[in-house]
N, CA, C, O and the ligand as a Tripos MOL2 file, in Angstrom:
@<TRIPOS>MOLECULE
protein
  265   263    67     0     0
PROTEIN
NO_CHARGES

@<TRIPOS>ATOM
      1 N          70.7080   97.4960  106.3130 N.3       1 MET1
      2 CA         71.6290   98.6220  106.0470 C.3       1 MET1
      3 C          70.8060   99.9180  105.9950 C.2       1 MET1
      4 O          69.7880   99.9890  105.3060 O.2       1 MET1
      5 N          71.2470  100.9110  106.7120 N.am      2 SER2
      6 CA         70.4930  102.1840  106.7730 C.3       2 SER2
      7 C          71.0990  103.2380  105.8390 C.2       2 SER2
      8 O          72.2650  103.1470  105.4540 O.2       2 SER2
      9 N          70.3150  104.2000  105.4980 N.am      3 MET3
     10 CA         70.8060  105.2930  104.6060 C.3       3 MET3
     11 C          71.8580  106.1430  105.3660 C.2       3 MET3
     12 O          72.7890  106.6680  104.7560 O.2       3 MET3
     13 N          71.7010  106.2680  106.6780 N.am      4 GLU4
     14 CA         72.6490  107.0630  107.4490 C.3       4 GLU4
     15 C          74.0940  106.5360  107.3140 C.2       4 GLU4
     16 O          75.0640  107.2860  107.2040 O.2       4 GLU4
     17 N          74.1620  105.2060  107.3320 N.am      5 TRP5
     18 CA         75.5070  104.5680  107.2030 C.3       5 TRP5
     19 C          76.1240  104.9250  105.8500 C.2       5 TRP5
     20 O          77.3000  105.2840  105.7910 O.2       5 TRP5
     21 N          75.3700  104.8350  104.7850 N.am      6 GLU6
     22 CA         75.9070  105.0770  103.4940 C.3       6 GLU6
     23 C          76.3850  106.5300  103.3100 C.2       6 GLU6
     24 O          77.3230  106.7970  102.5580 O.2       6 GLU6
     25 N          75.7330  107.4380  103.9990 N.am      7 GLU7
     26 CA         76.1270  108.8330  103.8950 C.3       7 GLU7
     27 C          77.4740  109.1380  104.5620 C.2       7 GLU7
     28 O          78.0650  110.1920  104.3240 O.2       7 GLU7
     29 N          77.9500  108.2180  105.3880 N.am      8 LEU8
     30 CA         79.2470  108.3980  106.0560 C.3       8 LEU8
     31 C          80.4210  108.1170  105.1070 C.2       8 LEU8
     32 O          81.5510  108.5170  105.3880 O.2       8 LEU8
     33 N          80.1620  107.4390  104.0000 N.am      9 ILE9
     34 CA         81.2100  107.0940  103.0760 C.3       9 ILE9
     35 C          81.4170  108.3270  102.1330 C.2       9 ILE9
     36 O          80.4990  108.7040  101.4050 O.2       9 ILE9
     37 N          82.6170  108.9380  102.1550 N.am     10 PRO10
     38 CA         82.8230  110.1660  101.4240 C.3      10 PRO10
     39 C          82.7920  109.9990   99.8960 C.2      10 PRO10
     40 O          82.2260  110.8430   99.2030 O.2      10 PRO10
     41 N          83.3960  108.9160   99.3570 N.am     11 ARG11
     42 CA         83.4200  108.7170   97.9290 C.3      11 ARG11
     43 C          82.9630  107.2970   97.6490 C.2      11 ARG11
     44 O          83.8010  106.4050   97.5130 O.2      11 ARG11
     45 N          81.6960  107.0630   97.5610 N.am     12 PRO12
     46 CA         81.1570  105.6820   97.4590 C.3      12 PRO12
     47 C          81.5620  104.9880   96.1630 C.2      12 PRO12
     48 O          81.5010  103.7620   96.0690 O.2      12 PRO12
     49 N          81.9760  105.7700   95.1610 N.am     13 SER13
     50 CA         82.3230  105.1220   93.8770 C.3      13 SER13
     51 C          83.7910  104.7250   93.8430 C.2      13 SER13
     52 O          84.2300  104.0980   92.8790 O.2      13 SER13
     53 N          84.5580  105.0720   94.8690 N.am     14 SER14
     54 CA         85.9820  104.7530   94.8990 C.3      14 SER14
     55 C          86.2230  103.4820   95.6630 C.2      14 SER14
     56 O          85.9290  103.4280   96.8570 O.2      14 SER14
     57 N          86.7470  102.4530   95.0270 N.am     15 ARG15
     58 CA         86.8840  101.1480   95.6390 C.3      15 ARG15
     59 C          88.1740  100.4720   95.1770 C.2      15 ARG15
     60 O          88.7750  100.8160   94.1590 O.2      15 ARG15
     61 N          88.5530   99.5040   95.9780 N.am     16 PHE16
     62 CA         89.5260   98.5450   95.4880 C.3      16 PHE16
     63 C          88.7860   97.3150   94.9540 C.2      16 PHE16
     64 O          87.8690   96.7990   95.5920 O.2      16 PHE16
     65 N          89.1990   96.8680   93.7890 N.am     17 LEU17
     66 CA         88.4950   95.7730   93.1310 C.3      17 LEU17
     67 C          89.4290   94.5780   92.9150 C.2      17 LEU17
     68 O          90.5900   94.7450   92.5420 O.2      17 LEU17
     69 N          88.9180   93.4040   93.1500 N.am     18 ARG18
     70 CA         89.6640   92.1940   92.8210 C.3      18 ARG18
     71 C          89.2740   91.7740   91.4110 C.2      18 ARG18
     72 O          88.1380   91.3590   91.1810 O.2      18 ARG18
     73 N          90.1860   91.8770   90.4810 N.am     19 VAL19
     74 CA         89.9110   91.6390   89.0740 C.3      19 VAL19
     75 C          90.6000   90.4190   88.5790 C.2      19 VAL19
     76 O          91.7790   90.2080   88.8630 O.2      19 VAL19
     77 N          89.8650   89.5770   87.8160 N.am     20 ARG20
     78 CA         90.4700   88.3700   87.2670 C.3      20 ARG20
     79 C          90.9400   88.6570   85.8750 C.2      20 ARG20
     80 O          90.2100   89.2170   85.0560 O.2      20 ARG20
     81 N          92.1740   88.2670   85.6060 N.am     21 CYS21
     82 CA         92.7910   88.4320   84.2910 C.3      21 CYS21
     83 C          92.0910   87.4940   83.2880 C.2      21 CYS21
     84 O          91.9240   86.3030   83.5490 O.2      21 CYS21
     85 N          91.6870   88.0590   82.1330 N.am     22 ARG22
     86 CA         91.0180   87.2420   81.1420 C.3      22 ARG22
     87 C          91.9630   86.2480   80.4890 C.2      22 ARG22
     88 O          91.5190   85.2070   80.0040 O.2      22 ARG22
     89 N          93.2360   86.5420   80.4660 N.am     23 THR23
     90 CA         94.2240   85.7250   79.7300 C.3      23 THR23
     91 C          94.7070   84.5570   80.5870 C.2      23 THR23
     92 O          94.7100   83.4170   80.1230 O.2      23 THR23
     93 N          95.1220   84.8260   81.8480 N.am     24 CYS24
     94 CA         95.7560   83.7580   82.6530 C.3      24 CYS24
     95 C          94.9220   83.4200   83.8600 C.2      24 CYS24
     96 O          95.2660   82.4860   84.5840 O.2      24 CYS24
     97 N          93.8280   84.1390   84.1220 N.am     25 GLU25
     98 CA         92.8560   83.8610   85.2280 C.3      25 GLU25
     99 C          93.4810   84.0670   86.6100 C.2      25 GLU25
    100 O          92.9090   83.6230   87.6060 O.2      25 GLU25
    101 N          94.6120   84.7110   86.6940 N.am     26 SER26
    102 CA         95.1050   85.1030   88.0270 C.3      26 SER26
    103 C          94.3150   86.3490   88.5010 C.2      26 SER26
    104 O          93.7730   87.0940   87.6850 O.2      26 SER26
    105 N          94.2630   86.5510   89.7910 N.am     27 GLU27
    106 CA         93.5070   87.6560   90.3460 C.3      27 GLU27
    107 C          94.4200   88.7050   90.9530 C.2      27 GLU27
    108 O          95.4430   88.3850   91.5580 O.2      27 GLU27
    109 N          94.0400   89.9520   90.7840 N.am     28 GLN28
    110 CA         94.8640   91.0530   91.2360 C.3      28 GLN28
    111 C          93.9690   92.1690   91.7620 C.2      28 GLN28
    112 O          92.8540   92.3630   91.2760 O.2      28 GLN28
    113 N          94.4710   92.9120   92.7740 N.am     29 ILE29
    114 CA         93.7490   94.0430   93.3580 C.3      29 ILE29
    115 C          94.0680   95.3070   92.5290 C.2      29 ILE29
    116 O          95.2400   95.6150   92.3120 O.2      29 ILE29
    117 N          93.0450   96.0320   92.0700 N.am     30 VAL30
    118 CA         93.2470   97.2710   91.3890 C.3      30 VAL30
    119 C          92.3720   98.3550   91.9990 C.2      30 VAL30
    120 O          91.2920   98.0500   92.5040 O.2      30 VAL30
    121 N          92.8040   99.6080   91.9690 N.am     31 PHE31
    122 CA         92.0440  100.6900   92.4620 C.3      31 PHE31
    123 C          91.0820  101.1980   91.4180 C.2      31 PHE31
    124 O          91.4660  101.3940   90.2650 O.2      31 PHE31
    125 N          89.8440  101.4140   91.7980 N.am     32 SER32
    126 CA         88.8110  101.7480   90.7810 C.3      32 SER32
    127 C          89.0270  103.0590   90.0840 C.2      32 SER32
    128 O          88.4900  103.2840   89.0000 O.2      32 SER32
    129 N          89.8200  103.9470   90.6980 N.am     33 HIS33
    130 CA         90.0970  105.2350   90.0810 C.3      33 HIS33
    131 C          91.6020  105.3930   89.8470 C.2      33 HIS33
    132 O          92.1460  106.4750   90.0700 O.2      33 HIS33
    133 N          92.2650  104.3600   89.4140 N.am     34 THR34
    134 CA         93.6980  104.4060   89.1850 C.3      34 THR34
    135 C          94.0370  105.4960   88.1950 C.2      34 THR34
    136 O          93.2470  105.7870   87.2970 O.2      34 THR34
    137 N          95.2060  106.1040   88.3450 N.am     35 THR35
    138 CA         95.6900  107.1380   87.4160 C.3      35 THR35
    139 C          96.7570  106.6030   86.4880 C.2      35 THR35
    140 O          97.3090  107.3520   85.6810 O.2      35 THR35
    141 N          97.0540  105.3350   86.5880 N.am     36 HIS36
    142 CA         98.0260  104.7340   85.6510 C.3      36 HIS36
    143 C          97.5870  103.3150   85.2770 C.2      36 HIS36
    144 O          96.8080  102.6820   85.9910 O.2      36 HIS36
    145 N          98.0940  102.8410   84.1620 N.am     37 ILE37
    146 CA         97.7090  101.5280   83.6880 C.3      37 ILE37
    147 C          98.2090  100.4610   84.6450 C.2      37 ILE37
    148 O          99.3440  100.5120   85.1170 O.2      37 ILE37
    149 N          97.3440   99.4930   84.9240 N.am     38 ILE38
    150 CA         97.7420   98.3350   85.7860 C.3      38 ILE38
    151 C          97.7850   97.1180   84.9170 C.2      38 ILE38
    152 O          96.8170   96.7740   84.2400 O.2      38 ILE38
    153 N          98.9790   96.4380   84.9460 N.am     39 ASN39
    154 CA         99.1340   95.2380   84.1650 C.3      39 ASN39
    155 C          99.1210   94.0210   85.0500 C.2      39 ASN39
    156 O          99.5030   94.0800   86.2190 O.2      39 ASN39
    157 N          98.6750   92.9040   84.4820 N.am     40 CYS40
    158 CA         98.6860   91.6340   85.1830 C.3      40 CYS40
    159 C         100.1490   91.2570   85.5950 C.2      40 CYS40
    160 O         101.0810   91.3260   84.7930 O.2      40 CYS40
    161 N         100.2870   90.8670   86.8540 N.am     41 ARG41
    162 CA        101.6410   90.5280   87.3380 C.3      41 ARG41
    163 C         102.1550   89.2600   86.6570 C.2      41 ARG41
    164 O         103.3610   89.0590   86.5140 O.2      41 ARG41
    165 N         101.2320   88.4260   86.2500 N.am     42 THR42
    166 CA        101.6090   87.0980   85.7370 C.3      42 THR42
    167 C         101.9070   87.1210   84.2290 C.2      42 THR42
    168 O         102.9300   86.5970   83.7860 O.2      42 THR42
    169 N         101.0100   87.7300   83.4500 N.am     43 CYS43
    170 CA        101.1610   87.6530   81.9960 C.3      43 CYS43
    171 C         101.2990   88.9840   81.3210 C.2      43 CYS43
    172 O         101.5640   89.0310   80.1190 O.2      43 CYS43
    173 N         101.1260   90.0920   82.0530 N.am     44 GLY44
    174 CA        101.3480   91.4120   81.4710 C.3      44 GLY44
    175 C         100.1300   92.0000   80.8000 C.2      44 GLY44
    176 O         100.1930   93.1260   80.3080 O.2      44 GLY44
    177 N          99.0400   91.2920   80.7600 N.am     45 GLU45
    178 CA         97.7970   91.8150   80.1950 C.3      45 GLU45
    179 C          97.3660   93.0720   80.9070 C.2      45 GLU45
    180 O          97.5410   93.1680   82.1220 O.2      45 GLU45
    181 N          96.8060   94.0460   80.2030 N.am     46 THR46
    182 CA         96.3250   95.2650   80.8440 C.3      46 THR46
    183 C          95.0130   94.9460   81.5870 C.2      46 THR46
    184 O          94.0430   94.4600   81.0060 O.2      46 THR46
    185 N          95.0310   95.2430   82.8940 N.am     47 LEU47
    186 CA         93.8230   94.9810   83.7100 C.3      47 LEU47
    187 C          93.0010   96.2330   83.9150 C.2      47 LEU47
    188 O          91.7760   96.1480   84.0000 O.2      47 LEU47
    189 N          93.6210   97.3790   83.9970 N.am     48 ALA48
    190 CA         92.8600   98.6440   84.2310 C.3      48 ALA48
    191 C          93.5750   99.7940   83.5140 C.2      48 ALA48
    192 O          94.8030   99.8690   83.4640 O.2      48 ALA48
    193 N          92.7440  100.6820   82.9630 N.am     49 GLU49
    194 CA         93.2790  101.8550   82.2680 C.3      49 GLU49
    195 C          92.6290  103.1110   82.8380 C.2      49 GLU49
    196 O          91.4170  103.1350   83.0500 O.2      49 GLU49
    197 N          93.4320  104.1710   83.0930 N.am     50 PRO50
    198 CA         92.8670  105.4090   83.6030 C.3      50 PRO50
    199 C          92.0030  106.1140   82.5550 C.2      50 PRO50
    200 O          92.3090  106.0890   81.3630 O.2      50 PRO50
    201 N          90.9320  106.7340   83.0140 N.am     51 THR51
    202 CA         90.0760  107.4660   82.0680 C.3      51 THR51
    203 C          89.8530  108.9280   82.5170 C.2      51 THR51
    204 O          89.1430  109.6900   81.8600 O.2      51 THR51
    205 N          90.4820  109.2990   83.6570 N.am     52 GLY52
    206 CA         90.2030  110.6160   84.2730 C.3      52 GLY52
    207 C          89.1900  110.5320   85.3350 C.2      52 GLY52
    208 O          89.0390  111.4770   86.1080 O.2      52 GLY52
    209 N          88.4710  109.4350   85.4230 N.am     53 GLY53
    210 CA         87.4600  109.2010   86.4800 C.3      53 GLY53
    211 C          87.5950  107.7520   86.9000 C.2      53 GLY53
    212 O          88.6670  107.3120   87.3160 O.2      53 GLY53
    213 N          86.5070  107.0150   86.7890 N.am     54 LYS54
    214 CA         86.5650  105.6000   87.0920 C.3      54 LYS54
    215 C          87.3480  104.8890   86.0100 C.2      54 LYS54
    216 O          87.1270  105.1110   84.8200 O.2      54 LYS54
    217 N          88.2740  104.0240   86.4350 N.am     55 ALA55
    218 CA         89.1140  103.3230   85.4580 C.3      55 ALA55
    219 C          88.3550  102.3530   84.6220 C.2      55 ALA55
    220 O          87.3480  101.8010   85.0660 O.2      55 ALA55
    221 N          88.8210  102.1240   83.3950 N.am     56 LYS56
    222 CA         88.2640  101.0850   82.5440 C.3      56 LYS56
    223 C          88.8610   99.7470   83.0070 C.2      56 LYS56
    224 O          90.0810   99.5810   82.9790 O.2      56 LYS56
    225 N          88.0310   98.8010   83.4270 N.am     57 ILE57
    226 CA         88.4830   97.5140   83.9480 C.3      57 ILE57
    227 C          88.3450   96.5050   82.8480 C.2      57 ILE57
    228 O          87.2620   96.3210   82.2910 O.2      57 ILE57
    229 N          89.4580   95.8370   82.5240 N.am     58 ASN58
    230 CA         89.4880   94.8810   81.3970 C.3      58 ASN58
    231 C          89.3620   93.4530   81.8670 C.2      58 ASN58
    232 O          90.1650   92.6020   81.4860 O.2      58 ASN58
    233 N          88.3710   93.1770   82.6850 N.am     59 GLY59
    234 CA         88.1930   91.8020   83.1200 C.3      59 GLY59
    235 C          87.0840   91.7500   84.1470 C.2      59 GLY59
    236 O          86.6230   92.7870   84.6230 O.2      59 GLY59
    237 N          86.6520   90.5480   84.4920 N.am     60 PRO60
    238 CA         85.5520   90.4480   85.4730 C.3      60 PRO60
    239 C          86.0250   90.8360   86.8830 C.2      60 PRO60
    240 O          87.1160   90.4650   87.3180 O.2      60 PRO60
    241 N          85.1580   91.6030   87.5860 N.am     61 VAL61
    242 CA         85.4250   91.9800   88.9630 C.3      61 VAL61
    243 C          84.9280   90.8700   89.8640 C.2      61 VAL61
    244 O          83.7320   90.5780   89.8910 O.2      61 VAL61
    245 N          85.8360   90.2480   90.6010 N.am     62 ILE62
    246 CA         85.4630   89.1270   91.4440 C.3      62 ILE62
    247 C          84.9150   89.5830   92.7820 C.2      62 ILE62
    248 O          84.0040   88.9590   93.3260 O.2      62 ILE62
    249 N          85.4740   90.6910   93.3300 N.am     63 ALA63
    250 CA         85.0590   91.1860   94.6190 C.3      63 ALA63
    251 C          85.3130   92.6830   94.7240 C.2      63 ALA63
    252 O          86.2520   93.1880   94.1090 O.2      63 ALA63
    253 N          84.5020   93.3980   95.4850 N.am     64 VAL64
    254 CA         84.6810   94.8080   95.7730 C.3      64 VAL64
    255 C          85.1550   94.8960   97.2320 C.2      64 VAL64
    256 O          84.4670   94.4260   98.1390 O.2      64 VAL64
    257 N          86.3310   95.5000   97.4540 N.am     65 LEU65
    258 CA         86.9610   95.4630   98.7950 C.3      65 LEU65
    259 C          86.7230   96.7160   99.6070 C.2      65 LEU65
    260 O          87.1670   96.7870  100.7530 O.2      65 LEU65
    261 N          86.0270   97.7230   99.0510 N.am     66 GLY66
    262 CA         85.6990   98.9100   99.8220 C.3      66 GLY66
    263 C          86.8000   99.9240   99.8670 C.2      66 GLY66
    264 O          86.6470  100.9750  100.4900 O.2      66 GLY66
    265 ZN         97.2850   87.5550   83.3150 Zn       67 ZN67
@<TRIPOS>BOND
     1     1     2 1
     2     2     3 1
     3     3     4 2
     4     3     5 am
     5     5     6 1
     6     6     7 1
     7     7     8 2
     8     7     9 am
     9     9    10 1
    10    10    11 1
    11    11    12 2
    12    11    13 am
    13    13    14 1
    14    14    15 1
    15    15    16 2
    16    15    17 am
    17    17    18 1
    18    18    19 1
    19    19    20 2
    20    19    21 am
    21    21    22 1
    22    22    23 1
    23    23    24 2
    24    23    25 am
    25    25    26 1
    26    26    27 1
    27    27    28 2
    28    27    29 am
    29    29    30 1
    30    30    31 1
    31    31    32 2
    32    31    33 am
    33    33    34 1
    34    34    35 1
    35    35    36 2
    36    35    37 am
    37    37    38 1
    38    38    39 1
    39    39    40 2
    40    39    41 am
    41    41    42 1
    42    42    43 1
    43    43    44 2
    44    43    45 am
    45    45    46 1
    46    46    47 1
    47    47    48 2
    48    47    49 am
    49    49    50 1
    50    50    51 1
    51    51    52 2
    52    51    53 am
    53    53    54 1
    54    54    55 1
    55    55    56 2
    56    55    57 am
    57    57    58 1
    58    58    59 1
    59    59    60 2
    60    59    61 am
    61    61    62 1
    62    62    63 1
    63    63    64 2
    64    63    65 am
    65    65    66 1
    66    66    67 1
    67    67    68 2
    68    67    69 am
    69    69    70 1
    70    70    71 1
    71    71    72 2
    72    71    73 am
    73    73    74 1
    74    74    75 1
    75    75    76 2
    76    75    77 am
    77    77    78 1
    78    78    79 1
    79    79    80 2
    80    79    81 am
    81    81    82 1
    82    82    83 1
    83    83    84 2
    84    83    85 am
    85    85    86 1
    86    86    87 1
    87    87    88 2
    88    87    89 am
    89    89    90 1
    90    90    91 1
    91    91    92 2
    92    91    93 am
    93    93    94 1
    94    94    95 1
    95    95    96 2
    96    95    97 am
    97    97    98 1
    98    98    99 1
    99    99   100 2
   100    99   101 am
   101   101   102 1
   102   102   103 1
   103   103   104 2
   104   103   105 am
   105   105   106 1
   106   106   107 1
   107   107   108 2
   108   107   109 am
   109   109   110 1
   110   110   111 1
   111   111   112 2
   112   111   113 am
   113   113   114 1
   114   114   115 1
   115   115   116 2
   116   115   117 am
   117   117   118 1
   118   118   119 1
   119   119   120 2
   120   119   121 am
   121   121   122 1
   122   122   123 1
   123   123   124 2
   124   123   125 am
   125   125   126 1
   126   126   127 1
   127   127   128 2
   128   127   129 am
   129   129   130 1
   130   130   131 1
   131   131   132 2
   132   131   133 am
   133   133   134 1
   134   134   135 1
   135   135   136 2
   136   135   137 am
   137   137   138 1
   138   138   139 1
   139   139   140 2
   140   139   141 am
   141   141   142 1
   142   142   143 1
   143   143   144 2
   144   143   145 am
   145   145   146 1
   146   146   147 1
   147   147   148 2
   148   147   149 am
   149   149   150 1
   150   150   151 1
   151   151   152 2
   152   151   153 am
   153   153   154 1
   154   154   155 1
   155   155   156 2
   156   155   157 am
   157   157   158 1
   158   158   159 1
   159   159   160 2
   160   159   161 am
   161   161   162 1
   162   162   163 1
   163   163   164 2
   164   163   165 am
   165   165   166 1
   166   166   167 1
   167   167   168 2
   168   167   169 am
   169   169   170 1
   170   170   171 1
   171   171   172 2
   172   171   173 am
   173   173   174 1
   174   174   175 1
   175   175   176 2
   176   175   177 am
   177   177   178 1
   178   178   179 1
   179   179   180 2
   180   179   181 am
   181   181   182 1
   182   182   183 1
   183   183   184 2
   184   183   185 am
   185   185   186 1
   186   186   187 1
   187   187   188 2
   188   187   189 am
   189   189   190 1
   190   190   191 1
   191   191   192 2
   192   191   193 am
   193   193   194 1
   194   194   195 1
   195   195   196 2
   196   195   197 am
   197   197   198 1
   198   198   199 1
   199   199   200 2
   200   199   201 am
   201   201   202 1
   202   202   203 1
   203   203   204 2
   204   203   205 am
   205   205   206 1
   206   206   207 1
   207   207   208 2
   208   207   209 am
   209   209   210 1
   210   210   211 1
   211   211   212 2
   212   211   213 am
   213   213   214 1
   214   214   215 1
   215   215   216 2
   216   215   217 am
   217   217   218 1
   218   218   219 1
   219   219   220 2
   220   219   221 am
   221   221   222 1
   222   222   223 1
   223   223   224 2
   224   223   225 am
   225   225   226 1
   226   226   227 1
   227   227   228 2
   228   227   229 am
   229   229   230 1
   230   230   231 1
   231   231   232 2
   232   231   233 am
   233   233   234 1
   234   234   235 1
   235   235   236 2
   236   235   237 am
   237   237   238 1
   238   238   239 1
   239   239   240 2
   240   239   241 am
   241   241   242 1
   242   242   243 1
   243   243   244 2
   244   243   245 am
   245   245   246 1
   246   246   247 1
   247   247   248 2
   248   247   249 am
   249   249   250 1
   250   250   251 1
   251   251   252 2
   252   251   253 am
   253   253   254 1
   254   254   255 1
   255   255   256 2
   256   255   257 am
   257   257   258 1
   258   258   259 1
   259   259   260 2
   260   259   261 am
   261   261   262 1
   262   262   263 1
   263   263   264 2
@<TRIPOS>SUBSTRUCTURE
     1 MET1         2 RESIDUE 1 A MET
     2 SER2         6 RESIDUE 1 A SER
     3 MET3        10 RESIDUE 1 A MET
     4 GLU4        14 RESIDUE 1 A GLU
     5 TRP5        18 RESIDUE 1 A TRP
     6 GLU6        22 RESIDUE 1 A GLU
     7 GLU7        26 RESIDUE 1 A GLU
     8 LEU8        30 RESIDUE 1 A LEU
     9 ILE9        34 RESIDUE 1 A ILE
    10 PRO10       38 RESIDUE 1 A PRO
    11 ARG11       42 RESIDUE 1 A ARG
    12 PRO12       46 RESIDUE 1 A PRO
    13 SER13       50 RESIDUE 1 A SER
    14 SER14       54 RESIDUE 1 A SER
    15 ARG15       58 RESIDUE 1 A ARG
    16 PHE16       62 RESIDUE 1 A PHE
    17 LEU17       66 RESIDUE 1 A LEU
    18 ARG18       70 RESIDUE 1 A ARG
    19 VAL19       74 RESIDUE 1 A VAL
    20 ARG20       78 RESIDUE 1 A ARG
    21 CYS21       82 RESIDUE 1 A CYS
    22 ARG22       86 RESIDUE 1 A ARG
    23 THR23       90 RESIDUE 1 A THR
    24 CYS24       94 RESIDUE 1 A CYS
    25 GLU25       98 RESIDUE 1 A GLU
    26 SER26      102 RESIDUE 1 A SER
    27 GLU27      106 RESIDUE 1 A GLU
    28 GLN28      110 RESIDUE 1 A GLN
    29 ILE29      114 RESIDUE 1 A ILE
    30 VAL30      118 RESIDUE 1 A VAL
    31 PHE31      122 RESIDUE 1 A PHE
    32 SER32      126 RESIDUE 1 A SER
    33 HIS33      130 RESIDUE 1 A HIS
    34 THR34      134 RESIDUE 1 A THR
    35 THR35      138 RESIDUE 1 A THR
    36 HIS36      142 RESIDUE 1 A HIS
    37 ILE37      146 RESIDUE 1 A ILE
    38 ILE38      150 RESIDUE 1 A ILE
    39 ASN39      154 RESIDUE 1 A ASN
    40 CYS40      158 RESIDUE 1 A CYS
    41 ARG41      162 RESIDUE 1 A ARG
    42 THR42      166 RESIDUE 1 A THR
    43 CYS43      170 RESIDUE 1 A CYS
    44 GLY44      174 RESIDUE 1 A GLY
    45 GLU45      178 RESIDUE 1 A GLU
    46 THR46      182 RESIDUE 1 A THR
    47 LEU47      186 RESIDUE 1 A LEU
    48 ALA48      190 RESIDUE 1 A ALA
    49 GLU49      194 RESIDUE 1 A GLU
    50 PRO50      198 RESIDUE 1 A PRO
    51 THR51      202 RESIDUE 1 A THR
    52 GLY52      206 RESIDUE 1 A GLY
    53 GLY53      210 RESIDUE 1 A GLY
    54 LYS54      214 RESIDUE 1 A LYS
    55 ALA55      218 RESIDUE 1 A ALA
    56 LYS56      222 RESIDUE 1 A LYS
    57 ILE57      226 RESIDUE 1 A ILE
    58 ASN58      230 RESIDUE 1 A ASN
    59 GLY59      234 RESIDUE 1 A GLY
    60 PRO60      238 RESIDUE 1 A PRO
    61 VAL61      242 RESIDUE 1 A VAL
    62 ILE62      246 RESIDUE 1 A ILE
    63 ALA63      250 RESIDUE 1 A ALA
    64 VAL64      254 RESIDUE 1 A VAL
    65 LEU65      258 RESIDUE 1 A LEU
    66 GLY66      262 RESIDUE 1 A GLY
    67 ZN67       265 GROUP 0 **** ****
């Protein structure tokens, strides 16, 4: 991987994340900089909370989707 390639990405900290719910272990895609609370589709647990920048993620990130 070259440095030139990385410079082509405008916002490297902005990603879609696959997050596993701590309560029911289902997985859900959340945006790393979401502006609203994201709840688990299965059990309603809060998976991500907006902070004004990078969201607070309330569970393990399984994969980063770019
Ligand atoms: Zn859940």
